[in-house]
N, C-alpha and C positions, 0 to 999 in steps of 0.2 A: 411373513407379514411384519415381524419385529425388525428383521434386517432392512426391509424397505423403509420402515419408519426411521431407523437410525441413519440410513443413507440420505434420506430426505432432510433429516435434521442437520446433516453435514453440509448439504448443498444450499439450503435455504438462507443461512446468515449471509453468505457471500453475495447471493443474488439480491437479497433485500438491501444490503448496504450499497451495492452497485446501483440499484434503482434509486436509492436515496440521493446519492451523489450525482447521478445523471439528471435528476429533477432539480438539483441545486444550480444547474447552469441556467442563469436567468435570461440571457440575451441572445445566444446563438447556439442552440443545442446541436451536439455533434451527431453525425450519421450513426444510427444505432448499429449498423453492420460493422463499422470500424471499431466501435467500443467492444462489441462481442468478439471480434478478432483479437483485440488486445487482451481481453479476458482469457481467451483460449491460449494465447501465447503464455500467459501466466501459468496455465495448467501444464504446458509442455516443458517450461524451463525447470520444473521440479526435478526432472530426471538428470539433466546435466549438473544441477546443484547437488543432488545426492551423490553423483559420481565424484565430483570435486571434493565434497566434504568428506567422503569416505577415504579418498586418497590423502587428504590433509590429516585426518585422524590417525591413519596408519603411519604417516611420516613424521608427525609432530608429537612430542610427549608434553603437551601443554596442560596447564591447570584450567580453572574456570575462566580466567581472563582470556586465554587463547581460544578456548572453546566457544565462549560467548561472543567475543568481539571479532575474532578472525574467522573461525570455522563456521559458525552459525550466521551471525549478522553480516559479517564481511562478505562472505560468498553470496548470500541471498540478495543483499541490497546492491552489490556490484553488478551481478548478472541482470537484475531487473533494470538498473540504470543503463547498462550497456545496450539492452534490447530497446528501451525507450529512446535513447539518444540516436541510435542508428536506424530505427524504423519509424519513429513518430516525430522526433524533434523538428525535422525539416519537412514534414508532411504539410501539404497545402491546407488540410483541415485544422491544423494547429494554428489557429488565427486569433486567439485571445488568451490572456493569462490563465483563465480557469481551465482551459483545455489540458494544461499540464497536470493539474490536479486530477481531472477525470480519468485521463489515460494512465497515470501512475497508480491511481486507486484501482482501476480495472485490472492491470497486470498483477498488482499486489493481491487482490481478492481472488483472481484466478489461481495464483500460487497457494493462497491460504485454503481455498476450497479443495484442491486436490490433496493437500496435506490433511485436511479434515476427513476426507473420504478414506484415505489410507489409514488414518488413526482409527476411524470407526470400524473399518473392515478387519484390521489385524488385531485390535485390542478388545473386540466384542463390547464396545462402549455402550453405556446406557444413555437414555434420553437426557438424564440429569447432567452427565459429564459432557454431552454435546452442547447443552445449553451453556455450561460454563465456558466451553471453548468458543462459543459464539461471542460471549462477552469479553473474552481475553485475547486468545491468539488471532482470531479472525478480525476482531475490532482493532487489535494492535497493528496488524498488517495494513489495514485501511488507513490508520493514522500515519504510519511510516510512509505510505503512498502519498498522503496529503502533503507531508513535509517535502518529500522529493519533488512532487509535481508542482508545488507552489514555487519552489526555487527554479525549476526548469522553466516555468512560465515567466518568471522574472528575467532569467537569462535570455530567453527567446526574444523578449521585447526590450532588452537593454541595448545600449550602443557603447562601442569603444572597448577599452581594455578590461573594464570591470565585468564583462560578460563571462570571461574565463573564471574569474573568482567566484561568481555566483554559481556557475556550473559545478565548481569544486564543492561549494556549500551544499548543492543539491544532492550530492552523494555522501558527504561527510555527516551531515545532520541526521538523516534517517539511519545511517550506520551506527552513529553514537547512541541514539534513542533505542534502537533495536538491541544493541549490545547491552545497554543498561537493563532493559526488560529481561533478556535472557540470563544475565548475570544474577539478577534478583531471584529468578526461578531456580537457578542451579545452586545457589548458596544459602538460601533461607527456606529450608524444607518445611519448617513448622510454622513460621510466621510470615510467609510470603505475601499473604493477602493484605497485610497491613502496609506493605510497600507498593504492591501492584495496583491496588485501588486508587490511591492518590496519584500514582504515575499515570494511570489511564485517564483520570479526571483532568490532569494537566494537559495530556495529549489531546483530549477531545476539546477542551476549552481553547487551546491554542489552534487546533485544527479548524474549528468553526470560524475563528477569527481570520485565519488564512483564506478560507472559502469566501468570506465577505470581502476581504481586501482584493482578492483576485477578481471577483465579479465587479467590484467598483472600478477596476482598471480596464474593463472591457471596452474596446473601441466601438462596440455596437450599442453601448448603453444610450448614447445620444440619439441613435436612430430609433430605438425603442421608445424613448420619451417623445420624439417627434410624432411617431405613429399614435401614441396615446393622446397627444394634444389634438391631432387632426381628427381623431374619433370624437 
């Protein structure tokens, strides 16, 4: 019974955050089955990520910078971006800027959820530790997804040469923030909370601003307003 409770606590934060961001889509909600498929893709990419990270750890003798920015954040964010770009970016359902955020959050939370389950299973985690992980790693992955998806949405609906530059930003910024997050945890064993809490506050504040800006750029917002006026 305790095991079931811990596993449930590992899965619940990802599903709750995914529901939150799904409901934040104001004007044209995405097909739920596609969102779930992207979430499941996030579960699956954990395994190639683990293989690549293991190979890099064996081949590189790096310190905390290499481990945080290259092996951890670099591999995870690059693989998530690669899957989103090749499977979602040109999908017909990606038809408004906010969709980038939703799909990036979905794949990020799928990844975070399987990480959480593995942590709970192999470390005999307590409910308290799982609550802390919900506030930090799972929430952090969601925010990295918001950053990535926001800029993917910008790139999707931009024209001209600047599209490539925005696509580059869509991978570099979540990589940077994720690297900073991991670096803090790996180098400040005793006082990490004094750095992580402000970092998470900044990420959430900026992330919610990106959600609002992405929604405000939806081509469907005018149709929604016309429907409300007609009613």
